[in-house]
C-alpha positions as CSV (number, residue, x, y, z in Angstrom):
1,X,63.8,63.8,150.7
2,X,66.8,61.7,151.8
3,X,69.6,63.8,152.5
4,X,71.9,61.6,150.1
5,X,69.8,61.6,147.2
6,X,69.1,65.7,147.5
7,X,73.0,65.9,147.3
8,X,73.6,63.8,144.4
9,X,70.6,65.6,142.6
10,X,72.3,69.0,143.7
11,X,76.0,67.6,142.1
12,X,74.2,66.6,139.0
13,X,72.3,69.5,138.1
14,X,75.4,71.7,139.3
15,X,77.0,70.3,136.0
16,X,74.5,71.9,133.8
17,X,74.3,75.0,135.1
18,X,75.6,77.9,134.1
19,X,78.9,79.5,135.5
20,X,78.9,82.9,136.4
21,X,82.6,85.2,135.4
22,X,85.3,83.8,137.8
23,X,87.7,86.3,139.0
24,X,91.1,85.8,140.3
25,X,94.3,87.3,141.3
26,X,97.0,84.9,140.5
27,X,101.3,84.6,140.6
28,X,102.9,83.3,137.9
29,X,102.6,79.6,138.2
30,X,99.8,79.5,140.6
31,X,96.7,79.6,138.0
32,X,96.1,75.7,139.0
33,X,95.9,76.0,142.4
34,X,93.1,78.6,142.4
35,X,90.7,77.1,140.0
36,X,91.6,73.2,141.1
37,X,87.7,72.0,141.3
38,X,86.0,74.6,139.7
39,X,87.3,74.1,135.7
40,X,84.7,72.5,134.7
41,X,82.1,75.0,135.2
42,X,84.2,78.1,134.3
43,X,82.9,79.9,130.8
44,X,84.2,83.2,131.6
45,X,87.4,84.4,133.0
46,X,89.3,87.6,134.5
47,X,93.0,87.6,136.0
48,X,95.4,89.9,137.6
49,X,98.5,89.8,138.5
50,X,101.2,87.4,136.9
51,X,101.5,84.3,135.1
52,X,103.4,82.6,132.9
53,X,104.3,79.0,130.7
54,X,102.8,76.7,132.9
55,X,99.6,79.1,133.4
56,X,99.1,78.6,130.0
57,X,99.6,75.3,129.6
58,X,97.0,74.7,132.7
59,X,94.5,76.3,130.4
60,X,95.0,74.6,127.3
61,X,95.3,71.1,129.4
62,X,91.7,72.3,131.7
63,X,89.8,75.5,130.2
64,X,89.3,74.5,126.4
65,X,85.3,75.4,126.9
66,X,86.5,78.8,127.6
67,X,84.3,81.7,126.4
68,X,85.6,84.9,127.2
69,X,89.2,85.5,128.7
70,X,90.0,88.9,130.2
71,X,94.0,89.3,130.7
72,X,94.3,92.9,130.8
73,X,95.5,93.2,134.2
74,X,97.8,90.2,133.9
75,X,101.8,90.5,133.0
76,X,103.5,87.4,131.3
77,X,106.9,86.8,133.1
78,X,109.2,84.8,131.4
79,X,109.7,81.5,132.5
80,X,112.5,78.6,131.5
81,X,112.2,74.7,132.2
82,X,113.3,71.2,130.6
83,X,109.9,69.8,130.8
84,X,107.6,70.2,128.5
85,X,104.8,73.1,128.2
86,X,103.0,74.2,125.8
87,X,104.3,73.7,121.8
88,X,107.5,71.6,123.5
89,X,109.5,74.6,124.1
90,X,111.8,74.9,127.5
91,X,112.0,78.7,127.0
92,X,109.5,81.7,127.2
93,X,109.7,84.8,126.4
94,X,108.1,88.0,128.7
95,X,105.1,89.6,127.1
96,X,104.8,86.5,124.6
97,X,101.3,84.5,124.8
98,X,103.1,81.4,124.1
99,X,102.8,78.9,120.7
100,X,99.8,76.6,120.4
101,X,98.1,78.2,124.0
102,X,94.4,78.7,123.1
103,X,94.6,75.8,119.9
104,X,91.4,74.5,118.6
105,X,89.3,76.2,121.9
106,X,85.9,76.4,119.5
107,X,84.0,77.9,122.4
108,X,86.1,81.1,122.7
109,X,84.9,84.5,121.1
110,X,86.2,87.1,123.0
111,X,90.5,87.4,124.5
112,X,91.8,90.6,126.1
113,X,95.4,90.4,126.2
114,X,97.6,91.8,128.6
115,X,98.5,96.0,127.8
116,X,102.1,95.2,127.6
117,X,102.0,92.0,124.9
118,X,104.9,91.9,122.8
119,X,104.7,89.0,120.5
120,X,101.6,86.0,119.9
121,X,103.6,82.3,119.6
122,X,102.9,80.4,116.3
123,X,99.4,78.9,116.6
124,X,98.6,80.3,119.6
125,X,94.7,81.0,117.9
126,X,94.7,78.8,115.4
127,X,91.1,77.0,115.0
128,X,89.4,78.9,117.2
129,X,86.4,78.8,114.9
130,X,84.1,81.4,117.1
131,X,86.5,84.1,118.0
132,X,85.4,87.3,117.0
133,X,87.2,89.9,119.3
134,X,90.6,90.2,120.5
135,X,92.1,93.3,122.4
136,X,95.1,93.6,121.3
137,X,97.0,96.0,124.2
138,X,98.9,98.5,123.6
139,X,102.3,97.1,122.5
140,X,102.0,94.2,119.8
141,X,104.7,93.8,117.5
142,X,104.7,90.3,116.3
143,X,101.9,87.8,115.0
144,X,104.1,84.8,114.4
145,X,103.4,81.9,112.1
146,X,99.3,80.3,112.2
147,X,98.6,82.3,114.5
148,X,95.0,83.1,113.9
149,X,94.8,80.4,111.3
150,X,91.1,79.5,110.0
151,X,89.2,82.3,112.6
152,X,86.3,82.4,110.6
153,X,84.3,84.8,112.6
154,X,87.3,87.0,113.4
155,X,86.9,90.5,112.2
156,X,88.7,92.8,114.6
157,X,91.2,95.3,113.1
158,X,94.3,94.9,113.5
159,X,96.7,97.1,115.6
160,X,98.7,99.9,114.4
161,X,101.6,98.7,116.8
162,X,102.3,95.3,114.2
163,X,105.6,95.1,112.6
164,X,105.5,91.6,111.8
165,X,103.1,89.3,110.7
166,X,103.9,85.9,110.1
167,X,103.1,83.0,107.5
168,X,99.4,81.8,107.4
169,X,98.0,84.2,110.6
170,X,95.6,84.9,109.0
171,X,94.4,82.2,106.6
172,X,90.0,81.8,106.1
173,X,89.7,84.5,108.4
174,X,86.3,84.8,106.0
175,X,85.2,87.5,108.4
176,X,87.4,90.1,107.6
177,X,86.1,93.0,104.9
178,X,89.1,95.3,104.9
179,X,91.9,96.2,106.5
180,X,94.0,98.8,107.0
181,X,97.7,98.9,108.4
182,X,98.5,102.0,106.7
183,X,99.7,103.6,110.2
184,X,101.4,101.2,111.1
185,X,104.8,100.5,111.4
186,X,104.8,97.0,109.5
187,X,108.0,95.9,107.9
188,X,107.1,92.2,106.2
189,X,104.0,90.2,106.1
190,X,104.6,86.3,105.6
191,X,103.8,83.5,102.8
192,X,99.9,82.9,102.5
193,X,99.3,85.2,105.6
194,X,95.8,86.5,104.2
195,X,95.2,83.2,101.8
196,X,91.8,82.7,101.5
197,X,90.1,85.3,103.0
198,X,86.9,85.7,100.9
199,X,85.4,88.4,102.4
200,X,88.1,90.8,102.2
201,X,87.0,93.8,99.8
202,X,90.2,96.1,100.5
203,X,93.5,96.5,102.4
204,X,95.8,99.3,103.0
205,X,99.5,98.7,103.4
206,X,102.1,101.1,105.1
207,X,104.9,103.1,103.6
208,X,107.1,101.1,106.0
209,X,106.6,97.7,104.2
210,X,109.8,95.7,102.5
211,X,108.0,92.5,102.0
212,X,105.1,90.5,101.3
213,X,105.7,86.3,101.1
214,X,104.4,83.8,98.8
215,X,100.4,83.8,97.8
216,X,100.2,86.3,100.7
217,X,96.8,87.7,99.9
218,X,96.3,84.6,97.1
219,X,92.3,83.4,97.1
220,X,91.0,86.7,98.5
221,X,88.1,86.5,95.7
222,X,86.7,89.8,97.1
223,X,89.6,92.5,96.7
224,X,88.7,94.8,94.1
225,X,91.8,97.0,94.2
226,X,95.0,97.8,95.9
227,X,97.7,99.8,96.1
228,X,101.8,98.2,97.1
229,X,104.1,101.1,98.4
230,X,107.4,102.5,96.7
231,X,109.8,100.7,99.8
232,X,108.8,97.1,98.8
233,X,111.5,95.5,97.4
234,X,110.6,91.7,98.1
235,X,107.4,90.5,96.6
236,X,106.9,86.7,96.4
237,X,105.0,84.3,93.9
238,X,101.8,84.4,93.4
239,X,100.9,86.7,95.7
240,X,97.4,87.9,94.2
241,X,96.3,84.7,92.9
242,X,93.2,83.8,92.1
243,X,92.2,87.5,93.2
244,X,88.8,87.4,90.9
245,X,87.8,90.3,91.7
246,X,90.8,92.5,91.3
247,X,90.7,94.7,88.3
248,X,93.1,97.3,89.4
249,X,96.8,97.0,91.2
250,X,99.0,100.4,91.2
251,X,102.6,98.5,91.2
252,X,104.3,100.5,89.0
253,X,106.2,102.6,91.4
254,X,108.1,99.7,93.2
255,X,111.6,98.8,92.6
256,X,111.6,95.4,91.3
257,X,113.6,93.6,89.0
258,X,111.3,91.1,88.1
259,X,107.7,90.8,88.1
260,X,107.2,87.8,90.3
261,X,106.3,84.1,89.2
262,X,102.2,83.7,88.6
263,X,101.8,87.7,90.3
264,X,98.2,88.1,89.1
265,X,97.7,84.4,88.2
266,X,93.7,83.7,87.4
267,X,92.8,87.7,88.1
268,X,90.1,87.2,86.0
269,X,88.9,90.9,86.6
270,X,92.1,92.2,85.7
271,X,91.8,94.7,83.1
272,X,95.1,96.5,82.5
273,X,98.3,97.0,84.8
274,X,101.2,99.5,84.1
275,X,104.4,97.4,85.5
276,X,107.4,98.7,87.1
277,X,109.9,100.9,84.6
278,X,112.4,98.9,86.6
279,X,112.0,95.0,85.5
280,X,114.3,93.3,83.3
281,X,112.3,90.0,83.4
282,X,108.3,89.3,83.3
283,X,108.2,86.0,85.5
284,X,106.6,82.8,84.8
285,X,102.7,82.6,83.9
286,X,102.7,86.5,85.6
287,X,99.4,87.1,83.9
288,X,98.3,83.5,83.7
289,X,94.7,83.5,82.5
290,X,93.9,86.6,83.0
291,X,90.9,86.3,81.3
292,X,90.1,90.1,81.3
293,X,93.3,91.9,80.6
294,X,93.1,94.1,77.6
295,X,96.4,95.9,77.3
296,X,99.8,95.9,79.3
297,X,102.3,98.2,79.7
298,X,105.8,96.8,79.7
299,X,108.9,99.0,79.5
300,X,111.7,99.2,77.6
301,X,113.9,98.0,80.2
302,X,112.2,94.1,79.9
303,X,114.4,91.5,78.2
304,X,113.0,88.0,78.5
305,X,109.3,87.1,79.0
306,X,108.9,84.0,81.4
307,X,107.1,80.8,80.2
308,X,103.5,80.7,80.4
309,X,103.6,84.6,81.2
310,X,99.9,85.5,79.2
311,X,98.9,82.2,78.4
312,X,95.5,82.0,78.4
313,X,94.7,85.9,78.5
314,X,91.5,85.4,75.5
315,X,90.3,89.3,75.4
316,X,94.2,90.7,73.9
317,X,93.5,91.2,70.6
318,X,96.3,93.4,69.1
319,X,99.5,93.0,71.0
320,X,102.1,96.1,71.0
321,X,103.1,95.8,73.8
322,X,106.4,94.0,74.0
323,X,108.7,96.5,74.1
324,X,112.2,96.9,72.0
325,X,115.2,95.4,73.8
326,X,113.1,92.0,74.5
327,X,115.5,89.3,73.4
328,X,113.7,85.9,74.8
329,X,110.6,84.8,74.5
330,X,110.2,81.5,76.8
331,X,107.4,78.6,76.5
332,X,104.0,78.7,76.1
333,X,103.7,82.7,77.0
334,X,100.9,83.3,74.7
335,X,99.1,80.0,74.8
336,X,95.5,80.2,74.1
337,X,95.0,84.0,73.3
338,X,91.9,82.8,71.2
339,X,91.3,86.9,70.7
340,X,94.7,87.4,69.2
341,X,94.5,89.2,66.1
342,X,97.5,91.0,65.3
343,X,100.9,90.6,67.3
344,X,104.1,92.6,66.6
345,X,107.7,90.9,67.8
346,X,110.3,93.6,68.6
347,X,113.4,93.8,66.1
348,X,115.9,92.6,69.0
349,X,114.1,89.5,69.7
350,X,116.4,86.3,69.0
351,X,114.8,83.5,70.7
352,X,111.1,82.3,71.0
353,X,109.8,79.3,73.1
354,X,108.2,75.8,72.1
355,X,104.3,76.5,71.7
356,X,104.6,80.6,71.7
357,X,101.7,81.1,69.8
358,X,99.8,78.0,70.3
359,X,96.2,78.1,70.1
360,X,96.0,81.6,69.2
361,X,93.6,80.7,66.5
362,X,92.6,83.8,65.2
363,X,96.1,84.9,64.7
364,X,96.0,87.0,61.3
365,X,98.7,89.8,61.0
366,X,102.4,88.9,62.4
367,X,105.1,91.6,62.0
368,X,108.6,90.3,62.9
369,X,110.9,93.2,63.1
370,X,114.4,91.2,63.7
371,X,116.4,91.1,60.6
372,X,117.4,87.6,61.1
373,X,114.8,85.3,61.8
374,X,114.9,84.8,65.8
375,X,115.1,80.6,66.5
376,X,111.8,79.0,67.5
377,X,111.1,76.3,69.8
378,X,108.9,73.4,69.2
379,X,105.8,73.8,67.6
380,X,105.5,78.0,68.7
381,X,103.0,78.6,66.1
382,X,100.4,75.3,66.3
383,X,96.5,75.9,65.8
384,X,97.7,78.9,64.2
385,X,96.5,79.0,60.4
386,X,99.9,80.1,59.1
387,X,98.7,79.8,55.5
388,X,96.0,82.5,55.6
389,X,98.4,84.6,58.2
390,X,100.0,87.4,56.8
391,X,103.6,87.8,58.0
392,X,105.2,90.9,57.8
393,X,109.4,91.1,57.7
394,X,112.2,93.3,56.7
395,X,112.6,93.8,53.4
396,X,115.6,93.0,52.9
397,X,115.3,89.8,55.1
398,X,111.9,88.0,53.0
399,X,114.4,85.6,51.5
400,X,115.7,84.9,55.3
401,X,112.1,84.2,56.2
402,X,111.2,82.3,53.6
403,X,114.1,79.7,53.9
404,X,113.5,79.5,58.1
405,X,111.7,76.5,59.6
406,X,108.8,77.4,60.8
407,X,108.7,80.8,59.6
408,X,108.2,80.1,55.8
409,X,104.6,78.4,56.3
410,X,103.7,81.7,56.4
411,X,102.1,84.3,53.7
412,X,104.9,86.3,53.6
413,X,104.7,90.1,52.8
414,X,107.1,92.4,53.0
415,X,106.9,95.5,56.0
416,X,107.0,98.3,53.6
417,X,103.8,96.8,53.0
418,X,102.4,97.1,56.7
419,X,99.7,99.6,55.6
420,X,97.9,97.4,52.8
421,X,98.8,94.2,55.2
422,X,97.4,96.1,58.7
423,X,94.8,98.6,57.7
424,X,93.2,101.0,59.9
425,X,91.8,98.2,62.5
426,X,88.8,98.9,64.6
427,X,90.7,98.7,68.4
428,X,89.0,99.5,70.5
429,X,90.4,100.9,73.5
430,X,88.5,102.2,77.1
431,X,90.1,102.8,80.6
432,X,88.9,105.2,83.4
433,X,90.5,108.2,84.2
434,X,89.2,109.2,87.6
435,X,85.1,109.2,87.4
436,X,85.6,109.7,83.8
437,X,85.5,107.0,81.3
438,X,87.4,107.1,78.3
439,X,86.5,105.2,74.8
440,X,88.4,105.5,71.9
441,X,88.3,103.2,68.2
442,X,90.2,102.7,65.0
443,X,87.0,102.7,63.4
444,X,83.8,105.0,64.3
445,X,81.3,103.7,66.6
446,X,77.6,103.5,66.4
447,X,75.9,103.3,69.7
448,X,77.6,102.7,72.6
449,X,76.4,101.8,75.7
450,X,77.4,101.1,79.9
451,X,76.1,98.7,82.4
452,X,76.3,98.1,85.7
453,X,77.7,94.4,86.1
454,X,74.0,93.0,87.0
455,X,72.7,94.0,83.6
456,X,70.9,97.7,84.3
457,X,71.7,100.2,81.8
458,X,73.1,103.5,83.1
459,X,74.2,105.3,79.4
460,X,73.5,104.9,76.1
461,X,74.3,107.3,73.1
462,X,73.6,106.7,69.3
463,X,75.9,108.7,67.4
464,X,78.9,108.3,64.8
465,X,82.1,108.8,66.6
466,X,85.6,107.8,67.2
467,X,86.1,108.9,70.8
468,X,83.4,109.8,73.5
469,X,83.8,110.5,77.2
470,X,81.1,109.1,79.9
471,X,80.9,110.7,83.4
472,X,80.5,108.0,85.5
473,X,80.3,110.0,89.0
474,X,76.9,108.9,89.8
475,X,76.8,105.3,88.5
476,X,76.8,102.9,91.3
477,X,79.2,100.2,91.8
478,X,82.9,99.9,90.2
479,X,82.5,96.9,87.8
480,X,81.0,97.8,84.3
481,X,80.3,96.4,80.9
482,X,81.0,98.8,77.8
483,X,78.7,97.2,74.6
484,X,79.2,99.3,71.4
485,X,78.7,98.7,68.0
486,X,80.9,99.1,65.6
487,X,80.5,101.0,61.7
488,X,80.5,97.1,60.5
489,X,77.7,96.8,62.5
490,X,80.2,93.9,64.7
491,X,79.4,94.1,68.5
492,X,81.9,94.3,71.1
493,X,82.0,94.2,74.7
494,X,84.3,95.3,77.9
495,X,84.2,94.9,81.4
496,X,86.0,97.3,83.2
497,X,86.8,98.1,86.7
498,X,86.5,101.9,88.5
499,X,88.5,102.7,91.7
500,X,86.2,105.1,93.9
């Protein structure tokens, strides 16, 4: 064979030969000199020695096809230059992965960081969709904004050394099913840090945590329960919005003054919640379209209900949770509560905002305890059949309500006739105490059945009773459907969540 032809064929074939692991000792700024001419074939690289921002720039520019990078035995030196390097910075800290270092490295599956790495820069591994494993080292404290955003294959447990997680840092990391930070010294998690981590079913947070950013866990559709630490002082808007599997949240010990806006927006499996005793306001849309919510316990410290606070909560039938001390009810707070049969307005309420009870089409009994009719915004009772809805008011205030706009449209009755207005109702309540399900009703129940979420019946009893307890220890799953036949013949169904 012609010698020149042989060389040409060798070079062409060489381009497609798989590269072996490449090992290299380097000093800061010298990586390019070691790898010049070889970078096109390197997929697995192990480095030792020292590196700095210049070496990360070379990797970013020339080694974007890396599948595995081992920096365990490297140290990252500080570097300062007026020239533009990775991320457009001019100053680079020691022991820190620079901004955007591996942004969009589609073939990268494994990265082992230097043992003394303290920080990971913004966007450092963003878009590395095949990255599955990160070896963090023993000193990592800070993961900055967008660091692992859209790393959809990543499922490496987070290190216990973390103190700060930045904004969008693990957005759409769809392979995480559980995260345990309970033993860490973490103090803050930035906004949207775990946005749309759709497989994340559980997360354990440390006692040291002080703040959660806006929409921190929004869209975590598999998250079923979470307990927030007592030291958590700041929590952003919509932190758990669209967590559609969330059935239980322990927030009663958190020292908040306001239940944040849209905190549980569209948490469609949330059944009940006990809010902190310190709050004075339920924020806008806090329980917006929580379509499984049956009850909510509010403390007497609550003075105002924000706009849209319970809008769309159509499973609530009897609203008795508005506390004495409440003064102001915002706009549209109970809009579309189509299951609402009766409601009670505390004596301290002075104002009810626009469309507050709009589209509460089943409302039949309204008990207004204020002696002076609260001022009303526009169309407060739109779509309510006021002419057949009984309004019970203090006896001495009947004439005031009879002449007040919007109030006068009701079927007016005196509070002293409350028993006649509201006979013993068939309110059905059910809740878990540990693994025991307790079912109570205002009127006798004839048949009680319990089903798993996939429709398999695990319990049934036919006996006339107003209270029943069911030991669910042996029953699989966390979500159950309770089916009860009332004495009236009506069938009632409740979706319940158990904390295992």
